[in-house]
Every structure is written in C-alpha cells, then in structure tokens.
N, C-alpha and C positions, 0 to 999 in steps of 0.2 A: 655243665658237661657239654662238649661240642658234639656236632653230628658225627665227626670222625671217631670220637671216643665211643659214642653210642653204637656205632656200626662195626667196631673192631671185632675181629675174629675171636670168639670166646675161647679162653684157655681150657686145657684139660684140668678139671678140678678134682684132685685126688688127695690121698693122705700125704704123699710126698710134697705136694705143693703147700698144703696147710702146715705141715711140719716145718718147711722152709720159711714160711711167712712168720710163724711163731718164733722160731729161733732168731730170725733177723730183727724182728720188731719188739718182741716181748721175751727177752732171754730169761726172765725170771720164771717162765713157764716152759722153757725149752725141754725139760726132762719129763714133762707130763705126756702120757700116751695120747695119740690121736687115732680115732677110729670112726668110721661112718655111723650115723644113726640109722635105725631100721628103715625109717621113711624119710629120706634125705631131701625130698622136695624136688620141684622142677625149676621154679623161678629162682630159687636159691638152693645152694647145697649146704647141708648141715653136718657137722662132725662133733663127736664128743671130744672134749679137751680135759683129760683127767676124769675125775668123778663128779666135779662140781660146776663145769662150764661147757658151753657149746660154742663152736665157731660157725658163723653163717656168712656165706659168700654169694653175691649175685652171680647168676649163671650167664648173664649177658648185660650189655650196657643199658638195655631197656629197664632193668631193675635197679641199676646202680644208684639212682637218685633217692631211692627209698631208705638207704642206709642212714644218711644224716637226719632224715625226717624221724626215723625210729629212735635214733640216739637222743635227739632233742626232746621229742614229745612223750615217749613211753614212760619215763620217770614221773612226768607231770600227770599223765592219765592214771597211773597206778595208784596214786593217792586217793582217788575217788571211786575205785572199782571194787566190787565185792569178791572178785576172784583174782588170783595171780595172773600177771601178763609178763612177757619177757622183760628182764631187767638188764640193761646194758652194763658191761664191765669195762669195756675198752673198745676203741675204734681203730682198726688197722688202716694203713695207707697203701696206695698203689706202689708197685715196684716193677722191676724189669720182668718179673715172672707173672704178675697179675695186675691188670690195668685199673682196678676200681677200689674204692673204699670197701671195707668189710667190717664185721662186728664180732665181738665176743660177748656172750650173755651168760648169766647164771643158768645152770641147768634146772629145768622145771620137771619134776617127777610126774609121771602119768603115761598112759597109753593113748594112742589115737582113738578117737571115739567111734569105732566101728559099731554098728547096731548091736552085734552080739555081745559087746562089752558093757552095754547100758542096761542096768537092772530095771529101771522104771522110766520108760520113754516120756510119760506125762510129766514126771518130776524133772527130768532132764530138760524138757521144753520150758517148764516154768523157771528153772534156774537160768537157762540161757536168756529167756526174755527179761528176767530181772537184771542180768548183766547188761543187756542192750539198753534198757531203760536208764540204768545208771550212766552208761557211756553217753547217751543222748543228753543227759542232764548236765554234763560238764561244760563249763564256759568255753564256747567255740571261737571267741575273739582271737584273731591272729592265726587260727589253725590253717592247715594246708587246704586250699581250695582244689576242686577237681581239675585234672589235667592229665598230661601224658605220664606223670609220675605214678598215677594210680589207674591208668587206662579209663579215665573219665568216670570212675565210680563216684556217685553222689551228684553227678551232673545230669544233663539231658540225655535221654535214651536216643534222641534223634541222631546222635553221632554214629549210631550203629544201624540206622534205618536201611541204608543200602545193603549192608551185609546180611541183615535179617531177611529182607525181601528176596535176596539172592538164594538164601538157604531154603526159604519157603518154596520157591520155584523148583529148586533141585529136589525137594522131597515130595513133589506132586505124585500122588498115587501111593505114597507110603504113610502119610498122615492126613488128617483133615485140614487141608491148607486154607480153606475158607474160615474155619474156626480159629486157626493160628493167626491169620491176618486180622480177624476181629479182635483177638486178644492184644495183638501188637498195636493196633490203631487205638484201642481203648486206653492203652498205656501212654501213647504219644500225645493224646489230647489233654492230659492232666499234667500238673506241675506242682512241686512243693511250694506251699503257700506260707510256711512259717520261716522263722530265722534259721540260718544254717545250724545244723547239729552235728556232733561227732558220729561217725560211723566206722565200722571195722573194714568193710569192703570185700571181704571174702570169708563169710561165715559158712564154713563147710566142715564136715566131720573130720577132715584131715587137719584142721586148725583148732580143734577142740580136744582137750585131754580129759581122761577120766581116771579116777582112782576109786577102787571098790565100787565100781559101777555108776558113780556119780560124776557130774561135770566138776573138774578140779582146776582147770586153767584154760585161758584163751591165748593162742599164739599167732604169729605172723601178721603183723599190722602193716605190711608193706603197701597195701592198697587203701589204707585208712585216709581219712580226711574229714572235712566239714562240708556239709551240704544236705542233700536229700537222703534220708536213711533207708529208702526203699530197696536199695541194693543189698541190704542185710537181711532181707526177707526170703531169699531163695531157699534157705534151709527148710522152710515150711513145706516145700515140695520135694526137695532132694533127700530129706531124712524123715520128716514127720508125715503123718497121715491120720485121718480119723480123729480120735480124741486128743492125741498129742498135738496135732495141728490146731485144733480148736483151743487147746490150752495155751499154746504159743501165741495165737492171735489175740485171745481174750486178755492176755497179760500185757499187750503192747498198746499204748494209747495212740493209735494211728487210724486215719480215716480210710474209707473205701478206695478213694483215689490213690492213696499211697500203696494199698494192697494191689491195686490194678497195675501200678508201675513195678511192684515187686514181681508180679507175674510176668511183666514185660522183660525184666532183667533175666529171670529164670528161663523164659522162652528163648531169648536171644542166645544165651550160652548153650542151651540144649540143642537148639536148631543147628548152630554152626558146627558143633561137634558131631551130631548125627549125620549132617550133610557132608562131613569131611572137610569143611573149610578151615578147621583148626588142626589139621593133621589126620592121620589114620591110625586109630587105636580101637580095635574091635571091642574091648571091654568098656572103654569110655563111650563108644557109640551105643552099646547095649544099654548102659546106664542112662544115657541121654534119651534114648527112646522111652524108657520107663518114666523118666521125669516129664517128658512131653505128655505122656498119657495122663499123669497126675495133674499137670497144669491145665490141660484142655478139659478134663473132667471137672476140676474145681471151678473153672470159669463158668461152665454150664450151670453149676449149682448157684454160684453167686449172681448169675444173670437172671435167675428165676424171680418173678414178682413176689413180693413179700405177702 
C-alpha cells in the first residue's frame, strides 16, 4: 500500500456503504440484511450480514494491511487453538466508494467480556492464559514480524520511548512520575531472548467474547504477529487483579523480564491516553488512570526483595 493510499481521507462507513459493497461484489448475499454490531470497534467497523456472517472494514489506511494478514493466517492459527477465532469467508476489494480491502467472517456468538458478564474471573484468567500458551506454541516460521502493520507490537518498546517520556512529563503532579520512569526504564533494558512466538497484540476485554459467563472466543487479530509476547500481558492490569492476576501469571511460562516489558506496554498505552496524547475521551482517560495505579502498585510489589 502506498503512502497516498494510507493517508487517503477515510470514507463514511455505514450500512449503505456496506450494502453497496456486498451487492456489487457478492451478489449472492445481496438480499441479506446489514446492521451494525453493538460494539463496532474503532480501528475497524463491523456489521452483521444476515444471521451468520459479519463484515469488517478498516476505518483508515493505517489498518488496511491487516486484512490480508488475517485472511491468510487466521485459518492456519485456528487449527491449533482451544477457542474459536474469526474464520474468513471472503475478502472484498477496493472500489470507487471504499479504497481498501475488507473482510467477511463467520459470525461468532458471544458478548464482549465486560467484567460484570464474567462469572469466575480466576477461571477466565486461566482459560485466557491457556489460549495464549497454545498461541505461543504454534510454529512461527514465516509469520508477520513487527512493523507498521501492527504498530510494532511484538517488537522493541524503544519505538515509543519519546512518546512515553512526553506523557510522563505531561502528567507531572498527577502521578508518581519517578516510579513511572523507573517502570519504563526497567522494561527498556530487557529484550525477548527466545525465538519469535505468535502473539495476539491486543488482548483486551473488547476482543474477548463470553458465553454463559466463560471465555468463548478471541477476536480481532489485526495487531497479531510473531516476536515478543509481552504485549499480550496488558490485560493482567487492565482487567485482572489480586487472585485473578496471580492465576493468569502462574499459567504463563514467562520470565520476570517479560513481565517487566508487559508492564512497559501497559504503562505506555495508559500514559498516552491519560495525558491526552491519543485524543480526548474522558471515560478512557479515567480507565487509564485506574490502570496506571494498578501498574505502579504491582511494580512496587515485584520490586520488593524476596
């Protein structure tokens, strides 16, 4: 994809656009109703297509390269995983109304894993850890390495060093900036020592589905790739705490340095959101402040002598 394509003005993605794309490119499904899903996402917009499929369209050129990656790799990954993941049905092409490739998937039943929908958070943590262990065990040869397609997930945190330090300065007086700097620098001095492994890249409650209170599926592999799996640990602080965090950590065969980088990834995202460097959303800023408290407190515990 050229720079011109990546920077092109995003189109208005609505039911009419999706209906037109389906009618033009997949006329066999032209009579199926199209309606937005409850949580349509930001990086991509998602719509129901009939009762058994979803349509997923990148919201800008920055996410467009993820389409072919998912189309190619998701069927291969699915063979080795203990939970369902999105299954591609077809790939749409750019046209005069929409400039990027897009996907049709089988519909996955379930609700977004909001805390109030989870019956047993410890069991949920164990199930999610088992999924990640299985994902990391899949042959990573030829897998997509970190880069712009996944915003450097699985690569070095140093790419976000300037942004992180800018956010720390901006938050002086609101958080313990000395401790935040200590956590960040502790993450930067470590690196993944093993062979590259598969990671999801955005393990958040919005990308996890539940049925009857239990983890039932993992979705949105747009930031997936092969490399350092520490980016998949952020949920330890964004969703888990106490016993559920301990359960999650105990079930993953990762060393302390990897957990230090996991704190780094979590710190970076929470800092830039709370500092307003990623836009201004009061709810997200509030959530990020809570996550920062969790990360800072957890680092204090981990730094205590045994």
